[in-house]
C-alpha positions in Angstrom: 0.3 -0.3 0.2 1.2 3.7 -0.5 -0.1 7.0 0.1 0.1 10.3 -1.8 -1.2 13.7 -0.7 -2.0 16.6 -3.0 -2.0 19.7 -1.6 -4.5 22.8 -3.0 -5.1 26.1 -1.2 -8.3 28.5 -0.9 -8.9 31.6 1.2 -12.2 32.3 2.9 -13.9 33.8 5.5 -16.6 32.3 8.4 -17.8 33.4 11.7 -17.7 30.8 15.2 -20.9 32.1 17.1 -24.4 30.7 18.0 -27.3 32.5 17.1 -28.7 31.7 20.5 -26.0 33.3 22.2 -25.6 37.3 22.7 -23.1 39.0 21.2 -20.9 39.0 24.5 -21.5 35.5 25.1 -20.4 34.4 21.4 -17.5 36.8 22.8 -16.7 35.1 25.5 -16.9 32.0 23.9 -14.9 32.1 20.5 -13.3 35.2 21.0 -12.1 37.3 17.9 -13.7 34.5 15.7 -17.1 35.6 16.6 -16.8 39.0 15.3 -19.9 40.0 13.5 -19.1 40.8 10.2 -16.6 37.7 9.8 -12.9 37.2 9.7 -11.1 34.7 6.8 -8.5 32.4 6.5 -5.3 31.8 3.7 -6.4 27.8 4.5 -3.9 25.1 2.7 -5.8 21.6 2.3 -4.1 18.7 2.6 -5.6 15.3 0.5 -4.1 12.0 1.5 -5.0 8.9 -0.6 -4.0 5.2 -0.4 -4.1 2.2 -2.3 -1.9 0.0 -5.0 -0.1 1.4 -7.8 -1.2 0.6 -11.2 1.3 -1.8 -13.2 0.4 0.0 -16.4 0.8 3.6 -15.3 3.2 3.8 -12.2 0.4 5.2 -10.2 -1.8 5.4 -7.9 -4.1 7.8 -8.5 -3.0 10.7 -11.4 -2.3 13.6 -9.4 -4.3 15.6 -12.3 -7.0 13.6 -12.2 -7.2 14.1 -7.8 -6.3 17.6 -8.3 -9.4 18.0 -11.1 -11.2 16.0 -8.2 -10.5 18.4 -5.1 -10.9 21.6 -7.0 -14.2 20.4 -9.0 -15.7 18.7 -5.5 -14.3 21.4 -3.0 -12.1 24.2 -3.9 -14.6 25.7 -6.4 -17.6 25.5 -3.9 -15.4 27.7 -0.5 -12.3 29.9 -2.3 -13.3 33.6 -2.0 -16.8 32.3 0.0 -18.0 32.7 3.3 -18.5 29.5 4.8 -21.7 30.5 7.1 -23.5 31.8 3.9 -22.3 30.0 0.7 -20.6 26.6 0.7 -23.7 24.0 0.5 -22.1 21.2 1.7 -21.8 23.6 5.5 -25.3 24.4 5.3 -26.7 24.3 8.9 -23.4 23.2 10.4 -21.2 24.7 12.5 -18.4 26.5 10.2 -15.4 25.1 12.9 -12.3 24.4 10.8 -13.2 21.0 12.5 -16.3 20.4 11.1 -15.0 22.2 7.6 -12.2 19.4 7.5 -15.7 16.7 8.1 -17.3 18.2 5.3 -14.4 18.1 2.6 -14.1 14.6 3.3 -17.8 13.9 2.6 -17.4 15.7 -0.7 -14.5 13.9 -1.5 -14.3 10.0 -0.3 -16.9 8.4 -2.6 -15.5 10.0 -6.0 -12.1 8.9 -4.9 -13.1 5.5 -4.3 -14.6 5.3 -7.9 -11.2 7.2 -8.8 -9.9 3.7 -7.6 -8.4 4.9 -4.6 -9.3 5.3 -0.9 -9.4 8.6 0.8 -7.0 8.3 3.9 -6.4 11.5 5.4 -7.9 15.6 4.9 -5.5 17.8 7.1 -6.5 21.5 7.2 -4.5 24.2 7.9 -6.3 27.6 9.0 -3.4 28.9 10.2 0.5 28.9 10.9 -0.6 27.3 14.1 -3.9 25.7 13.7 -4.6 22.7 12.0 -7.1 20.1 11.8 -6.4 16.5 10.6 -9.5 13.7 10.0 -9.6 10.4 8.7 -13.2 9.8 8.4 -14.3 7.7 12.2 
């Protein structure tokens, strides 16, 4: 079994808040991330797949194909968007990086399987110091 990772980047805005909390409580719980006027990140997305190498091509999966799949299923939906308001697969979900990583997994897992590989991990860097890894459990 071999693992290969593709990195993509996108920019997006979001707000961490609960509608049932007043602004003061949201500020207490979520800090500056609860800004009513939103805030944004320059995200880095790492998608790791695993499987067996195809003896005809020498690839697990052609990285151009993987890149296109990620761009079509995720990047086009999130890049320069408001995660809370504009991203279909995040509708009704809390816009944390943790929930976004799960949402991205759900956008990719079946399509990667159809392409002949297995999605192993979604790693999402929100900032230089914060990132989430999700393994589909």
